[in-house]
C-alpha positions as CSV (number, residue, x, y, z in Angstrom):
1,X,11.0,37.4,-19.1
2,X,13.9,36.1,-16.9
3,X,17.4,35.8,-18.3
4,X,17.3,32.1,-19.1
5,X,21.1,31.7,-19.0
6,X,21.1,33.1,-15.5
7,X,18.2,30.9,-14.4
8,X,20.0,27.8,-15.8
9,X,23.2,28.8,-14.0
10,X,21.3,29.3,-10.7
11,X,19.5,26.0,-11.2
12,X,22.8,24.1,-11.7
13,X,24.1,25.7,-8.5
14,X,21.0,24.8,-6.6
15,X,21.2,21.2,-7.9
16,X,24.8,20.8,-6.9
17,X,24.1,22.0,-3.4
18,X,21.1,19.6,-3.1
19,X,23.3,16.7,-4.3
20,X,26.0,17.5,-1.8
21,X,23.5,17.8,1.0
22,X,22.2,14.4,0.0
23,X,25.7,12.9,0.2
24,X,26.4,14.5,3.6
25,X,23.1,13.3,5.0
26,X,23.4,9.6,3.9
27,X,26.9,8.2,4.7
28,X,25.6,4.7,5.7
29,X,23.7,4.3,2.4
30,X,26.8,5.3,0.6
31,X,28.8,2.6,2.4
32,X,26.1,0.1,1.5
33,X,26.4,1.1,-2.1
34,X,30.1,0.7,-2.1
35,X,29.8,-2.8,-0.6
36,X,27.2,-3.7,-3.3
37,X,29.6,-2.6,-6.1
38,X,32.0,-5.4,-5.1
39,X,29.7,-8.1,-6.6
40,X,27.2,-6.3,-8.8
41,X,27.8,-4.0,-11.8
42,X,27.4,-0.5,-10.4
43,X,26.1,-2.0,-7.2
44,X,22.8,-2.6,-9.1
45,X,20.4,-5.4,-10.1
46,X,17.4,-3.2,-11.1
47,X,18.2,-0.3,-13.3
48,X,15.2,1.8,-12.3
49,X,16.5,2.0,-8.8
50,X,19.9,3.5,-9.7
51,X,20.3,7.1,-8.6
52,X,23.4,9.2,-8.9
53,X,25.4,9.9,-6.8
54,X,24.2,6.7,-5.1
55,X,20.8,5.2,-4.2
56,X,19.5,5.1,-0.6
57,X,19.3,1.7,1.1
58,X,15.9,1.0,2.7
59,X,16.1,-1.0,5.9
60,X,12.4,-1.1,7.0
61,X,8.9,-0.4,5.9
62,X,5.7,-0.1,7.9
63,X,2.3,1.2,6.9
64,X,3.0,4.1,4.4
65,X,6.5,4.8,5.7
66,X,10.0,3.8,5.0
67,X,13.3,4.1,6.9
68,X,16.7,4.2,5.3
69,X,20.1,3.0,6.5
70,X,20.8,6.4,8.1
71,X,17.6,6.4,10.1
72,X,15.6,8.9,8.0
73,X,11.9,8.4,7.9
74,X,9.9,8.9,4.7
75,X,6.3,9.0,3.6
76,X,6.2,6.5,0.7
77,X,4.3,8.0,-2.2
78,X,6.2,5.9,-4.7
79,X,4.4,2.7,-3.8
80,X,7.1,0.5,-5.4
81,X,6.2,1.8,-8.8
82,X,2.5,0.7,-8.3
83,X,3.3,-2.8,-7.0
84,X,3.1,-1.5,-3.4
85,X,-0.5,-0.5,-3.3
86,X,-1.0,-2.1,0.0
87,X,1.7,-0.2,1.8
88,X,4.1,-2.2,4.0
89,X,3.2,-5.3,6.0
90,X,-0.6,-4.9,5.6
91,X,-2.1,-7.0,8.3
92,X,-4.5,-8.9,6.0
93,X,-1.8,-9.8,3.6
94,X,0.7,-10.6,6.3
95,X,-1.8,-13.0,7.9
96,X,-2.4,-14.7,4.5
97,X,1.4,-15.2,3.9
98,X,1.9,-16.5,7.5
99,X,-0.8,-19.0,6.9
100,X,0.7,-20.1,3.6
101,X,4.2,-20.4,5.3
102,X,2.7,-22.6,7.9
103,X,1.6,-25.1,5.2
104,X,4.8,-25.0,3.1
105,X,5.4,-23.2,-0.1
106,X,7.1,-25.4,-2.7
107,X,4.7,-28.1,-3.7
108,X,5.3,-29.0,-7.3
109,X,1.5,-29.1,-7.6
110,X,-1.6,-27.0,-7.7
111,X,-2.7,-25.1,-4.7
112,X,-6.1,-24.0,-3.4
113,X,-5.7,-20.3,-4.1
114,X,-4.8,-20.1,-7.8
115,X,-8.3,-20.8,-9.0
116,X,-9.7,-18.3,-6.6
117,X,-7.3,-15.5,-7.8
118,X,-8.1,-16.3,-11.4
119,X,-11.8,-15.9,-10.8
120,X,-11.3,-12.7,-8.9
121,X,-9.5,-11.3,-12.0
122,X,-11.9,-12.6,-14.6
123,X,-14.9,-11.2,-12.6
124,X,-13.3,-7.7,-12.5
125,X,-11.6,-7.3,-15.9
126,X,-14.0,-6.9,-18.8
127,X,-11.7,-8.4,-21.4
128,X,-10.7,-11.5,-19.5
129,X,-12.6,-14.7,-19.9
130,X,-9.6,-16.9,-19.0
131,X,-6.2,-16.0,-17.4
132,X,-2.8,-17.5,-16.8
133,X,-0.2,-16.4,-14.3
134,X,3.5,-15.4,-14.7
135,X,6.1,-14.0,-12.4
136,X,6.1,-10.4,-13.7
137,X,4.3,-8.1,-16.0
138,X,7.2,-8.4,-18.4
139,X,6.6,-12.2,-18.7
140,X,2.9,-11.5,-19.1
141,X,3.5,-9.3,-22.1
142,X,6.0,-11.7,-23.6
143,X,3.5,-14.6,-23.3
144,X,0.6,-12.4,-24.6
145,X,2.5,-11.6,-27.7
146,X,3.5,-15.2,-28.2
147,X,-0.1,-16.3,-28.0
148,X,-1.3,-13.5,-30.3
149,X,1.2,-14.4,-33.0
150,X,0.2,-18.1,-33.0
151,X,-3.5,-17.1,-32.9
152,X,-2.9,-15.0,-36.1
153,X,-1.2,-17.9,-37.8
154,X,-3.9,-20.3,-37.0
155,X,-6.5,-17.8,-38.3
156,X,-4.6,-17.9,-41.7
157,X,-2.8,-14.5,-41.2
158,X,0.6,-16.0,-42.2
159,X,2.1,-12.7,-43.2
160,X,1.5,-11.2,-39.8
161,X,4.9,-11.2,-38.1
162,X,5.1,-7.6,-36.8
163,X,4.0,-5.9,-33.5
164,X,2.7,-2.3,-33.3
165,X,3.9,-0.5,-30.2
166,X,4.0,3.2,-29.3
167,X,6.6,5.8,-28.6
168,X,7.0,6.0,-24.9
169,X,5.6,2.6,-24.2
170,X,7.1,0.4,-21.5
171,X,6.0,-3.2,-21.3
172,X,8.9,-4.6,-19.3
173,X,12.7,-4.8,-19.5
174,X,12.6,-6.5,-23.0
175,X,9.8,-4.4,-24.4
176,X,11.0,-0.9,-23.8
177,X,10.2,2.1,-26.1
178,X,10.5,5.1,-23.8
179,X,13.8,6.4,-25.2
180,X,13.7,5.1,-28.7
181,X,13.9,1.4,-27.8
182,X,16.4,-0.8,-26.1
183,X,19.2,-3.1,-27.5
184,X,17.9,-5.9,-25.2
185,X,14.3,-5.8,-26.6
186,X,12.6,-9.0,-27.8
187,X,13.6,-9.6,-31.4
188,X,10.2,-8.8,-33.0
189,X,9.9,-6.6,-36.0
190,X,8.3,-3.5,-34.4
191,X,6.1,-0.8,-36.0
192,X,6.5,2.1,-33.6
193,X,3.5,4.5,-33.7
194,X,2.9,8.0,-32.2
195,X,0.9,7.8,-29.0
196,X,-2.4,9.9,-29.0
197,X,-2.1,10.5,-32.7
198,X,-5.1,9.0,-34.4
199,X,-4.2,9.9,-38.0
200,X,-0.6,8.9,-37.6
201,X,-1.5,5.5,-36.1
202,X,-4.2,4.9,-38.8
203,X,-1.7,5.6,-41.5
204,X,0.8,3.1,-40.1
205,X,-2.0,0.5,-39.8
206,X,-3.1,1.1,-43.4
207,X,0.5,0.6,-44.5
208,X,1.4,-2.4,-42.4
209,X,-1.9,-3.9,-41.3
210,X,-1.5,-7.2,-43.1
211,X,1.9,-7.7,-41.4
212,X,0.8,-6.8,-37.9
213,X,-0.5,-9.6,-35.6
214,X,-0.8,-7.5,-32.4
215,X,-1.1,-3.9,-31.2
216,X,0.3,-3.6,-27.7
217,X,-0.3,-0.4,-25.7
218,X,-1.0,1.1,-22.3
219,X,-4.2,3.0,-21.9
220,X,-2.1,5.4,-19.9
221,X,1.7,5.3,-20.4
222,X,3.1,4.9,-16.9
223,X,6.8,5.0,-17.3
224,X,6.5,7.8,-19.9
225,X,5.3,10.4,-17.4
226,X,1.8,9.2,-16.7
227,X,0.6,10.2,-20.1
228,X,-3.1,9.4,-20.4
229,X,-4.4,8.0,-23.6
230,X,-7.1,10.1,-25.2
231,X,-10.3,8.1,-25.1
232,X,-10.9,8.9,-28.8
233,X,-7.5,7.7,-29.6
234,X,-7.9,4.4,-27.7
235,X,-11.3,3.9,-29.3
236,X,-9.9,4.5,-32.8
237,X,-7.2,1.9,-32.2
238,X,-9.8,-0.6,-31.0
239,X,-11.9,0.0,-34.1
240,X,-9.0,-0.3,-36.5
241,X,-7.6,-3.5,-34.9
242,X,-11.1,-5.1,-34.9
243,X,-11.6,-4.3,-38.5
244,X,-8.2,-5.7,-39.5
245,X,-8.3,-8.8,-37.4
246,X,-5.4,-7.7,-35.3
247,X,-5.2,-8.7,-31.6
248,X,-5.4,-5.6,-29.4
249,X,-3.5,-6.0,-26.1
250,X,-4.0,-3.6,-23.3
251,X,-1.0,-3.5,-20.9
252,X,-2.7,-2.8,-17.6
253,X,0.2,-3.9,-15.5
254,X,0.1,-0.4,-13.9
255,X,-3.3,1.0,-14.8
256,X,-5.5,-1.9,-13.7
257,X,-5.5,-0.2,-10.3
258,X,-7.2,3.0,-11.6
259,X,-10.7,1.6,-11.4
260,X,-12.2,-1.7,-10.1
261,X,-11.9,-3.1,-13.6
262,X,-8.9,-1.1,-14.9
263,X,-8.9,1.7,-17.4
264,X,-10.7,-0.5,-19.9
265,X,-13.7,-0.5,-17.6
266,X,-13.4,3.2,-16.8
267,X,-13.3,4.1,-20.6
268,X,-15.6,1.4,-21.8
269,X,-13.0,-0.1,-24.3
270,X,-12.6,-3.8,-24.3
271,X,-9.3,-5.2,-25.9
272,X,-8.8,-8.8,-27.0
273,X,-6.2,-9.4,-24.4
274,X,-4.9,-7.8,-21.2
275,X,-1.7,-8.1,-19.3
276,X,-1.5,-7.6,-15.5
277,X,1.1,-7.5,-12.8
278,X,2.4,-5.5,-9.8
279,X,-0.1,-5.3,-7.0
280,X,-2.6,-8.0,-7.9
281,X,-0.1,-10.6,-6.4
282,X,-0.5,-8.9,-3.0
283,X,2.9,-7.2,-3.4
284,X,4.7,-10.4,-4.2
285,X,6.3,-11.3,-7.6
286,X,3.3,-11.5,-10.0
287,X,2.2,-11.2,-13.6
288,X,-0.7,-12.4,-15.8
289,X,-2.0,-12.5,-19.3
290,X,-5.6,-13.1,-20.2
291,X,-8.3,-12.4,-22.7
292,X,-11.1,-13.8,-24.8
293,X,-11.7,-17.5,-24.6
294,X,-10.8,-18.2,-28.2
295,X,-7.2,-16.9,-27.7
296,X,-6.6,-18.2,-24.2
297,X,-7.7,-21.7,-25.1
298,X,-4.6,-22.0,-27.2
299,X,-2.9,-22.6,-23.8
300,X,-5.4,-25.3,-22.7
301,X,-3.2,-28.4,-22.0
302,X,-6.1,-30.8,-22.5
303,X,-6.0,-29.9,-26.3
304,X,-3.7,-31.8,-28.6
305,X,-2.1,-28.7,-30.2
306,X,-1.9,-26.6,-27.0
307,X,0.9,-24.0,-26.6
308,X,3.3,-24.7,-23.8
309,X,3.6,-22.2,-21.0
310,X,5.8,-23.3,-18.1
311,X,7.1,-21.5,-15.1
312,X,8.1,-23.0,-11.7
313,X,6.7,-20.1,-9.7
314,X,3.7,-19.1,-11.9
315,X,1.4,-20.4,-9.2
316,X,3.7,-20.2,-6.2
317,X,1.8,-20.6,-2.9
318,X,2.9,-17.3,-1.3
319,X,1.9,-15.1,-4.3
320,X,-1.4,-16.9,-4.7
321,X,-2.3,-16.5,-1.0
322,X,-1.3,-12.9,-0.9
323,X,-3.1,-12.2,-4.2
324,X,-6.4,-13.6,-3.0
325,X,-6.2,-11.6,0.3
326,X,-5.0,-8.4,-1.3
327,X,-7.2,-8.3,-4.5
328,X,-10.1,-10.0,-2.9
329,X,-10.3,-8.5,0.6
330,X,-8.2,-5.3,0.6
331,X,-8.3,-3.7,-2.8
332,X,-12.0,-4.1,-3.4
333,X,-14.1,-2.0,-5.8
334,X,-14.9,0.4,-3.0
335,X,-11.2,0.7,-2.0
336,X,-10.2,1.3,-5.6
337,X,-12.7,4.2,-5.9
338,X,-11.6,5.7,-2.6
339,X,-7.8,5.6,-3.4
340,X,-8.3,7.0,-6.9
341,X,-10.6,9.8,-5.7
342,X,-7.9,10.7,-3.1
343,X,-5.3,10.7,-5.9
344,X,-7.4,13.0,-8.1
345,X,-7.9,15.4,-5.2
346,X,-4.2,15.5,-4.3
347,X,-3.2,16.1,-8.0
348,X,-5.7,18.9,-8.3
349,X,-4.3,20.5,-5.2
350,X,-0.7,20.2,-6.5
351,X,-1.6,21.7,-9.9
352,X,-3.5,24.5,-8.2
353,X,-0.3,25.4,-6.2
354,X,1.8,25.4,-9.3
355,X,-0.7,27.4,-11.3
356,X,-1.1,30.0,-8.5
357,X,2.7,30.4,-8.4
358,X,3.0,30.8,-12.1
359,X,5.8,28.2,-12.4
360,X,6.6,25.7,-15.1
361,X,5.7,22.8,-13.0
362,X,2.7,20.4,-13.0
363,X,1.5,16.9,-12.4
364,X,-0.2,14.6,-15.0
365,X,-2.0,11.3,-14.4
366,X,-5.2,9.6,-13.5
367,X,-6.4,8.7,-10.0
368,X,-3.6,7.3,-7.7
369,X,-0.9,7.6,-10.4
370,X,0.8,10.9,-11.3
371,X,4.1,12.3,-12.5
372,X,5.8,15.7,-12.0
373,X,6.8,17.7,-15.1
374,X,8.9,20.9,-15.2
375,X,7.1,22.5,-18.1
376,X,4.2,24.7,-18.7
377,X,3.0,22.8,-21.8
378,X,-0.2,20.7,-21.4
379,X,0.9,17.0,-21.1
380,X,-0.6,15.2,-24.1
381,X,2.2,14.0,-26.3
382,X,5.8,12.8,-26.2
383,X,6.9,16.2,-27.2
384,X,5.2,17.8,-24.2
385,X,7.0,15.4,-21.9
386,X,10.3,16.0,-23.6
387,X,9.9,19.8,-23.0
388,X,10.3,19.2,-19.2
389,X,13.4,20.6,-17.6
390,X,15.2,17.6,-16.4
391,X,17.5,19.5,-14.0
392,X,14.4,21.0,-12.3
393,X,12.9,17.6,-12.0
394,X,16.1,16.2,-10.4
395,X,16.1,19.1,-8.0
396,X,12.5,18.2,-7.1
397,X,13.7,14.7,-6.3
398,X,16.4,15.8,-4.0
399,X,14.2,18.4,-2.2
400,X,11.5,15.7,-1.7
401,X,14.1,13.4,-0.2
402,X,15.2,16.1,2.2
403,X,11.6,16.7,3.1
404,X,11.0,13.0,4.0
405,X,9.0,12.2,0.8
406,X,9.9,8.9,-0.9
407,X,9.4,9.5,-4.7
408,X,10.9,8.3,-7.9
409,X,13.7,10.3,-9.4
410,X,11.6,10.8,-12.5
411,X,8.9,12.4,-10.4
412,X,6.6,9.4,-10.4
413,X,4.0,8.9,-7.7
414,X,1.8,5.8,-7.0
415,X,-0.3,6.2,-3.8
416,X,-1.0,3.3,-1.5
417,X,-4.0,2.5,0.6
418,X,-2.2,3.2,3.9
419,X,-1.9,6.9,3.0
420,X,-4.4,9.0,4.9
421,X,-5.3,12.7,5.0
422,X,-2.4,13.6,7.2
423,X,0.2,12.0,4.9
424,X,-1.5,13.5,1.8
425,X,-1.4,16.9,3.4
426,X,2.3,16.4,4.2
427,X,3.1,15.6,0.6
428,X,1.1,18.6,-0.7
429,X,2.9,20.8,1.9
430,X,6.3,19.5,0.7
431,X,5.5,20.3,-2.9
432,X,4.2,23.8,-1.9
433,X,7.5,24.5,-0.1
434,X,9.5,23.3,-3.1
435,X,7.5,25.6,-5.4
436,X,7.8,28.5,-3.1
437,X,11.6,28.1,-2.4
438,X,12.5,27.3,-6.0
439,X,10.0,29.6,-7.8
440,X,12.8,31.7,-9.4
441,X,14.2,28.6,-10.9
442,X,10.9,27.3,-12.3
443,X,9.9,30.1,-14.5
444,X,8.5,29.4,-18.0
445,X,11.2,29.8,-20.7
């Protein structure tokens, strides 16, 4: 076994060198960051995009490539954290947006595309009879919970005031449970359960079932390291919630891309409600919540006791046009299968490289979504993800940047439809070079 103290010391030195090279290579991005700090706290308006010592400034995107302020070109395997599934300036979506712009975009009225997009979604997502739009996945989850709570009350479950969520879950900036919760979370009373733990979850439902009006979970936790939900676990939650009259909500804001009908279709598990977002709006600001008719009709404004759901840009003309083009013409069922098959092949190649080298490095995920982990433990629980060496993951980020691969600092990857065989090969080659060059620093502890 290697001397771990020596390995850690060498890793720290390598990381310091990589950071300095990053600083030296990107003076214009640093200047842009300093300018932004004048009027924004830390120069930031989206926490996810903050990277120390400073984030790069993107000035252009085309196809599956990005260019930063210093002129460096990158293959974009981040895909705007799943929202950028169409790549940059996809011609079909660009044409739809141009057409919408030609007809104006702030109507204060209905437009011709909102009904079309709603039908596309209802036809593909097994759990959705009716759907309503929001401006983000966060809003979609907020409104789904609001509807589920009123639904429970009107069904006579007046004691049901709590929400069950899961360790590692991320449902937006105000529903964040990745690192023990967030002080800006919605003020619900949460029951936080262990993900992929059937018995632990059942025990909490047995204890708190009468008080819980909704169980909100991702069928694969995206922001928590692409941690797939065990199918048996997801089925057990479905059975328990159905038996107890609790609304089960699948957050498929990220995972709906992983098959033509989301992971619910892939796994054959139908929740009561589903929340959506990201790419379905054609890369524009978008979110949605939908589900079975009995719940969604609570929002029917033709009924005297309807719940209000406002939002100036819920049906904005640009998103509706881009969504119909993107979801209806570009990301078809056939395209979904092709992209996710490509992702599976790439992830298998990456893991084969890591396994052959005998390093504590691997990639988890499903289809076109994956995350790097600097650990040799199989990725199934929060503890497995926590075992990852964060310094090694950070070194991976800086090495990928130097190699011209645009990736999230946390090692997250979401492929887009513009990536072909050549770009996939370049990504694999960059990871292979990282594993080869850094092998001595990636040894199992």
